[in-house]
N, C-alpha and C positions, 0 to 999 in steps of 0.2 A: 629576788634577791641574790639569785647565783650572779647576776650581771655585775652586782656591786663590788663583786671580789676582784673583778679585774677592771672596774672603771678608774677614771681619773677622779681624787676626791678635790673639793674646794679647800682653799686655805682657811684656817680659822680665824685668821686676823687679815685687815686690810692696813692698820695705822698702829702708832704706838706713839706716845705722848714723851716728849724730852723738854721737861721742865714746861712751861707755858705753852710749849708747841707744840704741834699734832702733826705727826711725820708721816705721808700716807705712802704706801708701798707704790702706789700708780706714779706718784710723783717722781719718786726714786727710781722706777723703770725710765721715764722720760729721761730724767736726767744724764740716767748712764746712757742712754740711747745719743743724746745730744755729744757727750763726751765722746764718744766711739765713733760717731761721725768725724766730730773735729779731728781727731788723731787720722783718720784713714784718709780724708780729705787732705789734710796738710801732707802727709807722706804721698801722697798722688801728685799735688801741686808741685812741691819739692824736686820729684823725680822729672817733672817736666822743665825744670828750671827756673821756679819762682823763689823767691826768698823764704826761705825758712821761718815760720810763723806766721806769713801774711795774711792765712785762712782767719787770723782772728780778727783782722780788720773787718772782714765781709760776715762772719759769723755774729758780731755785735750788732750788725743791721739784720740779719737774716732770722737769727732766732726770736727776738721781740718781735717784730712784725708777721714770722711765722705763727707764734702764739696769738696775736691779735686775729690775723687773719681764720686761725683755727677755730676761736671764739664765735667771729661774726658768722661764719658757714653754719655752724650749728645752729646759732641763734635762729638765722634764717630759713634753715632746715626744718627747723622744729618750731614752727611760730605759735603754735597751740599751746605749746607750754610757757610762752612769754607773754603774748597779746592776748589777752581778752579782757572781758569786764572788770575792773576792780585790780589787776593785774599791777604788780611794783614792778616797773621796768627798771629798777634798779638792780634786778635780780638777772637783766641779762650781761651786767659786770661781774657777777659772783663766780667766778672761773674755780673758786675752791669747791663749787658743788658738783663740777663734773660737768663735761659737755664741751669737748673740742673734736674737731673732725680734720682727719687728715687731708683731705683734698684742701680745705680751708688755709691748711699749714702749709701746704706747697705753692698755693697762690699768694698768699701772704710772704711767706721765704722767700719766693722768686723774686719779689719786688724788693725786698730788703737785700738779698745778693746783690741784685743790679746797682742798687745804691753803692754796696760797700765795693763792688768790683770796680765802679767809676772812681772813686777815692782813693783806693788802694793802686789803680793802675793795672788789672789784671783783665783779660778778656772775659766777658760775662760766660761765653761758650765753653773757654777753657775750664772756668770753675764749674758750670754746669757738668761737663763732664767728669770732673773729678769727684764731685758729690754724690754722684749717680750711686754708684754700687753702695755708697757709705750710707744714702738713705735708706735703702733695703735692710741694712743691719740696724737702723735706728728704729725702725718702724717692726722690726722683728723682738727687738728688745722693749718697745714701749707695749708690745702686745701682751705681754706679761702681765702689764699693769691690769689689764681686763679679765684676767685668771684671780688676781687678788680681790679686784671689785665683783668678781661672780656676776659679771655683765656680757650683754653682746654675744650670748650664746645661740647657737643653731635650734632646728629641729629637732623633736624627740627622735632617740635612735636607739636599737639595740645593738648596736658595735660594741665590742668588749671594752675601746677604749673610750666610751660614752663619758661625759662630764655630769658629775654629781651638783645637783643645786639643791639646796633645801627649801621645801613648799611654803617657808616662810619669807623666802626672798619675793620683792615685790613683783619682781618680772617673772617670776614661776605661772605658767599657765593655768588658768582655773579648769578644774575639771580633770586634771590628770593625777594618777596615782602618786603618791609621795615617794616611790622609789624610780621616778623615770628618769631616764638619763638623755643628755642632749649633745648635739654634736659640739666639739670644743674647736668652734670656728677660730679663736685664738691661736690656737697649736696649728692650724692648719696654715693660718696665715704666716705664722713664725717659719714654718718648713717651707713653705712657697717662697718667700722672701728670701731665706737662705740659700735655697736653690739657686734664686733669682742671680745672686752675686756671683755666683761662679759661672751662671752661665753669660751673663754680660762681659764680665771679665773676658771670658774664652772669645764673644763675638767681636770686642773690641781689638784683643791681640789679632784675630784671624782677621777682620776684615778693616783694620785699622782705624776703628771709628774716632773721630775728631768733631770739630765744630758744632757740638749739640748732639752729634749722633748718639752718642752713649747714655745720654740723657732720653733721646727719644727711644731706645731701647728700653731703659728703665720703664719710661710710661706705659710702653704697651706692654711689658710684662707684668707690671703692678696691676694695670687696668684688666688685664685678662685673668688672674687671679681675684681681684676683689671684687670684679662681676658677678665671679660664682659663690665665694663666700658670702656675699652681700645677698644673694637671692636665698639662702637657706636659713639666712637669721630671722628671730621672730621678735625682736625689740621695734617698737612702733618707728614708723618712719611715713614722711608723706610720700603720696603715690602720684604719679603722674602717667595717664596712660596705661596702666596697670602695671608699672614697673617703678621701683624703689628708688628714690633721689640719688642715693649713691650708685647704684648701679648705672644709672644715667651719666653720673661723673664719671664712672670708671671706662665707659663707653667712648665719652669725650676724652678722656685720658688716652685711650687706643688710638683715637683718630688724630690727635694733636700729635703723638710719638712718630706715627706715620708720615705725617705732614714734614714734622722737622727731619727726619732723615732723608726722605725724597727731595724736599728742598735743600736743604745742605750739601748734599752728595752732589748735586747737579751746581750748585753756586762755588763749592770749595772741593773741588776733586784731587786737590795736594794735601799736604799735611802741613800744618801750623808751624810758622817760623819763630813762635815766640808766644809764651803763656803772657805777655805783656802788651799794653797798648803801643804804636808808636810812639818814640819819645819817652817811655816812662820803663824802660828795660832796667832791669837789673843784674848785675854783673858779680858772682860768686868772688869772694876776695882771692881764692886760690885757682881762679878762672878755670875749674876743673869738671863743672857739670856737663852732662852729656845728654843731650836732648835726644830722646828717641824718635824724635821727627825731624833730625837735622839736616835732612836730605828738602825738606821745606819745599816751596811752592816756585822754584827758579823757572818752571817754564811757564807760570799762569801769571805770575805776580803785578804784570801789567793789566790783568783782566780787568775789566771796568765795574765787573758785579762783585769783585773782592771786597765786602764791606765789613761791618763789624770795626768801623774806626779805623778803615784803610787796613784792610787785611792785605794788600797788596803788597805792604810794606816787608822787605824780606830783611831780618835781624843780620846786624854785620859784626864780625869779631870786634871792628872797632867801637861798637855803639857806646855812647856814653854810659858809663856807671851811674845811673840815678835809682837812688835807695827808696823804697817807701816808706820807710820809717816816719819820715815827717807826717805822713797820714795815719800811723798807727795811732788808734784812740784809746 
């Protein structure tokens, strides 16, 4: 019982009713994370020369498809919960019952972001770099929802910061004493993600990461942390070759991040000429935007492998002022 005096208590509530509506703390955490990520990404895009507010054109696609992807990934990675004899298949759509996966949201969100970037005229890799550290902030905020839901905790521990879980919780392992404490994996991931923001921003500035390389750094950092935190969680998961599904996904994220960095550093040794695709440029009314990558790719803009919709294009000060407001949804 002495451990409980220094342990982390679980909240006494996870939702409240507002008239006929039930508001879940988990949903509020997710919403707060989306708002924070939007603000951070918008500031980073604007600093690179994008039109203020253009991020809204992109997240209007990225967020809904990210939610869809999160649900699809969860359902497919927990088939026993949804596909059995006599199962109500409509429950696969009941997102309010819980069950969303970050890796699925990344996949769905990437598809949505690509569509949004095409419509807004923003280079996809530019947006990917701008959103990378913001994703860690959003994920750290969203993890608080697991604390309110008293879910996804880790193995039993005697550490003083162990998490208290009531024995009445369906996820409480059978046969353990009622005062057993558990690793607060939600807290570990929050700390890891916030530390990752500082690390990625440092690496981005130190090595001038562009063309998706900041996103690659994010995938490596998040994958490393998630592969460990996932390995000490005790919630049910599909196992393949003795490894949990999400550990495989984390390892895949690390591999993808490495590939992105290596390939993009080889293909794009210079800096971005503009956050916009050629012919879609936007010039600020005061013409006072400063690009921190303004020295651009003057030495290699004729290289044939400068892809991403003619990355060999070098922005000219006389480029036509084409606003993206017409594509604003």
